[in-house]
C-alpha positions in Angstrom: 151.5 110.8 52.3 151.0 107.1 52.0 154.6 106.7 50.9 155.9 108.6 53.9 153.6 107.7 56.7 152.8 104.1 55.8 155.8 103.0 53.8 158.4 105.2 55.7 159.8 106.8 52.5 161.1 110.3 53.2 160.2 113.1 50.8 163.7 113.5 49.3 163.5 109.9 48.2 160.1 110.4 46.7 161.5 113.4 44.9 164.1 111.2 43.3 161.5 108.6 42.5 159.4 111.1 40.7 162.4 112.4 38.8 163.1 108.9 37.5 159.5 108.9 36.2 160.2 112.1 34.4 158.1 114.2 36.9 159.6 117.4 38.3 158.3 117.6 41.8 160.6 119.2 44.4 160.6 118.0 48.0 159.6 121.6 49.0 156.4 121.2 47.0 155.7 117.9 48.5 156.5 119.3 52.0 154.0 122.1 51.4 151.3 119.7 50.2 151.4 117.6 53.4 150.4 120.3 56.0 147.9 121.8 53.6 146.1 118.5 53.3 146.3 117.7 57.0 145.5 121.2 58.4 142.7 122.0 56.0 141.0 118.7 55.4 142.2 116.0 57.8 142.3 118.1 61.0 138.4 118.1 61.4 138.4 114.3 61.1 141.2 114.1 63.6 139.2 116.2 66.1 136.2 114.1 65.6 138.2 110.9 66.3 139.5 112.7 69.4 135.9 113.3 70.6 135.0 109.6 70.1 138.2 108.5 71.9 137.2 110.4 75.0 133.8 108.6 75.1 135.6 105.3 76.0 136.4 104.4 79.6 139.5 102.2 78.9 142.5 103.7 76.9 146.2 103.1 76.4 148.9 105.7 76.2 152.6 105.9 75.3 155.1 108.5 74.1 158.4 108.6 72.1 160.9 111.1 71.0 160.8 113.3 67.9 163.4 115.8 66.7 162.0 119.1 65.4 164.7 121.3 63.8 163.1 124.7 63.9 161.3 125.1 67.2 161.3 128.7 68.5 163.7 129.2 71.3 165.1 125.7 71.2 168.2 124.1 69.8 167.8 121.8 66.8 169.1 118.9 68.9 166.4 119.2 71.6 164.1 116.3 71.8 160.4 116.8 71.4 157.7 114.1 71.8 155.0 112.3 70.0 152.3 111.1 72.4 150.1 108.2 71.6 146.5 107.6 72.8 144.4 104.7 71.7 141.4 102.6 72.6 141.5 99.1 74.1 139.8 95.9 73.3 136.3 97.3 73.0 134.7 99.4 70.3 136.2 100.5 67.0 140.0 101.0 67.2 141.0 104.6 67.4 144.7 105.5 67.3 145.7 109.2 67.9 149.1 110.8 67.9 149.8 114.3 69.3 153.0 116.3 68.9 154.2 118.3 71.9 157.6 120.0 72.5 158.1 118.4 76.0 157.3 115.2 78.0 155.4 117.2 80.7 152.4 115.7 82.4 150.3 118.7 81.4 150.0 117.4 77.9 148.1 114.2 78.7 146.0 116.2 81.2 145.0 118.5 78.4 144.5 115.9 75.7 142.5 113.6 78.0 140.4 116.4 79.5 136.9 115.0 80.1 138.1 111.4 80.1 137.4 109.2 83.1 138.2 105.5 83.5 141.3 103.3 83.2 144.5 104.2 81.4 147.1 101.6 80.5 150.6 103.1 80.9 154.3 102.0 81.0 155.2 103.5 84.4 156.2 107.1 83.4 155.2 109.5 86.2 153.8 112.1 83.8 150.4 110.4 83.9 150.2 110.3 87.7 148.2 113.5 88.1 145.4 112.7 85.7 142.0 113.4 87.5 139.3 110.6 87.6 141.7 108.1 86.0 143.0 104.8 87.3 146.4 103.9 85.9 147.0 100.3 84.8 150.6 99.2 84.8 152.4 97.0 82.3 153.5 93.5 83.3 155.5 93.2 80.0 157.7 96.0 81.3 158.0 94.3 84.7 158.8 90.9 83.1 161.4 92.5 80.8 163.3 93.9 83.7 163.7 90.5 85.3 164.7 89.1 81.9 167.4 91.7 81.6 168.6 90.9 85.1 168.8 87.2 84.1 170.7 88.0 80.9 173.2 90.2 82.9 174.3 87.2 84.8 177.2 85.0 83.6 176.0 82.4 81.1 176.7 79.5 83.5 174.3 81.0 86.1 171.3 81.7 83.8 169.9 78.2 83.9 170.2 77.9 87.7 167.3 78.8 90.1 168.6 82.3 90.8 166.4 85.1 92.1 166.1 86.8 88.7 164.7 83.6 87.3 162.2 83.4 90.2 161.0 86.9 89.5 160.6 86.1 85.8 158.6 83.0 86.6 156.2 84.9 88.7 155.5 87.2 85.7 155.2 84.1 83.4 152.6 82.6 85.7 150.4 85.7 85.3 150.7 85.7 81.5 149.9 81.9 81.5 146.6 82.6 83.4 145.7 85.3 80.8 146.3 82.9 77.9 144.0 80.3 79.6 141.2 82.9 79.9 141.3 84.0 76.3 137.7 83.9 74.9 135.8 84.2 78.1 133.5 87.2 78.9 134.9 90.2 80.9 132.8 89.2 83.9 134.3 85.7 83.8 137.8 87.1 83.2 137.4 89.4 86.3 136.2 86.5 88.5 139.0 84.2 87.4 141.7 86.8 87.9 140.6 87.3 91.5 140.6 83.6 92.1 143.8 82.7 90.2 145.9 85.8 89.7 145.2 87.3 93.1 147.1 84.6 95.1 150.1 84.8 92.7 150.3 88.5 93.2 150.2 88.1 97.0 153.0 85.6 96.9 155.0 87.7 94.5 154.7 90.9 96.6 155.9 89.0 99.7 158.8 87.7 97.7 159.6 91.2 96.4 159.7 92.7 99.8 162.0 89.9 101.0 164.4 90.4 98.0 164.4 94.2 98.4 166.0 93.9 101.9 169.3 92.7 100.4 169.3 93.2 96.6 171.7 95.8 95.3 169.6 98.8 94.2 171.7 99.7 91.2 172.0 96.1 89.9 169.6 95.0 87.2 167.9 92.7 89.6 167.6 95.4 92.3 166.1 97.7 89.7 163.6 95.1 88.6 162.5 94.5 92.2 162.2 98.3 93.0 160.2 98.8 89.7 157.6 96.3 90.7 157.3 97.6 94.3 157.1 101.2 93.1 154.5 100.4 90.5 152.6 97.9 92.6 149.3 99.8 92.7 149.3 100.2 89.0 150.5 96.6 88.3 147.6 95.2 90.3 144.9 97.5 88.9 144.1 94.9 86.1 142.2 93.0 88.8 139.5 95.7 88.9 137.9 95.0 85.6 137.9 92.0 83.3 138.2 94.3 80.2 141.6 95.5 81.3 144.8 94.0 79.9 147.9 92.7 81.6 150.3 94.8 79.6 150.5 98.0 77.5 151.7 96.1 74.4 148.7 97.5 72.4 150.3 101.0 72.7 153.8 99.7 71.8 152.4 98.0 68.6 150.6 101.2 67.6 153.6 103.5 68.1 156.0 101.1 66.3 155.1 102.3 62.7 156.1 105.9 63.7 159.3 104.7 65.3 160.2 102.7 62.1 159.3 105.8 59.9 161.4 108.0 62.1 164.5 105.9 61.4 164.0 106.8 57.7 163.0 110.5 57.7 164.9 111.3 61.0 163.2 114.6 62.0 160.4 117.1 61.4 161.5 120.5 60.0 159.0 122.7 61.9 156.4 122.4 64.6 153.7 122.7 61.9 155.2 119.7 60.1 155.3 117.7 63.3 151.6 118.5 64.0 150.8 117.5 60.4 152.7 114.2 60.9 150.7 113.5 64.1 147.4 114.0 62.3 148.3 111.9 59.2 149.7 109.1 61.3 146.5 109.1 63.3 144.3 108.8 60.2 146.4 106.1 58.5 147.0 104.0 61.6 143.3 104.1 62.6 142.4 103.2 59.0 144.8 100.2 59.1 143.3 99.0 62.4 139.8 99.2 60.9 140.7 97.1 57.9 141.1 100.0 55.4 143.6 100.6 52.6 145.3 103.8 53.7 145.9 105.0 50.1 142.3 104.3 49.0 141.0 105.9 52.2 143.1 109.1 51.9 142.1 109.4 48.3 138.4 109.1 49.2 138.7 111.7 52.0 140.6 114.2 49.9 138.0 113.9 47.1 135.1 114.2 49.5 136.1 116.6 52.2 136.6 119.8 50.1 132.9 119.5 49.0 131.4 118.9 52.5 130.6 120.9 55.6 133.4 119.8 57.9 131.8 121.6 60.9 128.9 119.1 60.8 129.7 116.1 63.2 127.2 113.9 61.4 128.9 114.3 58.1 132.3 113.7 59.7 131.0 110.5 61.4 130.1 109.1 58.0 133.8 109.5 57.0 135.4 108.0 60.1 137.5 104.8 59.5 135.0 102.6 61.2 131.9 104.0 59.5 129.6 101.6 57.6 129.0 104.4 55.1 132.5 104.0 53.6 132.6 102.4 50.1 134.0 99.0 49.7 136.9 100.4 47.6 138.4 101.9 50.8 138.8 98.4 52.4 141.8 96.1 52.1 141.2 93.5 49.4 141.2 89.9 50.5 144.7 88.3 49.9 144.8 86.2 46.7 145.2 82.5 47.3 147.7 80.5 45.1 
């Protein structure tokens, strides 16, 4: 599991590696071991992490594609999705993945049932119908669109004061304010944003409305302007609480290990395998964020869980990646200095 879900080595390459070591282990055997471990032993831990995730009032979400070859009633080429939900700056890091066959908004509504608060998102409309949730937009996405519009211009025009550069500079001003505020309390952050970022946003919005009157809608610049106007309520939501973030990069960083792994193993064979992958990715990525060694932590869990009552929440809490009850052997060693 560590080789596949942390190092990105598909099972067929592990089979070859074992063969070179003189060990006859077929990829089918390995493929059977993974869902047995995740369904029987890691699933209760995943559900307990899910419970703790919903106790927070600030979360991040993202989603990416996943190909599952044998889904009932669907062609092998049909894209399924892996959804990501994670905590923000506060509390122990919790990173959870969920496999679903579609990108329908019903999936985050079901997964986040009982959650109320702020949710950082990238602009996808599937999150719009979440009850008791304030969506927080991503300025990194807004900035990227103006950057793309600038790069689409002829090289000779990119250094000139064109409209795309003006839009990019508005975004840069907001990020510069955030860098200045690093290290202050959430209350101070909130007050400073109202004082410093608020006027920038007012100026930017007036500029966007002016640009929208003549920008070509299908051009890169026109799309950047319309994205900001369409997402304005979400993009300005970060002003409401000093604990919120200006972008959703936290989600993008968390989903990246899966995207890199997907380039190596390409697809899941069955929905059961996709669900197992989502559980194991959740366990190892949460472990990494809490300073644990994924291999040592998985070894500890699979030695302990078969001998415990996994229906007891207190027992499971002692095994969670942020638990102070975990032995020191589960933690990442300090790097050696030379």
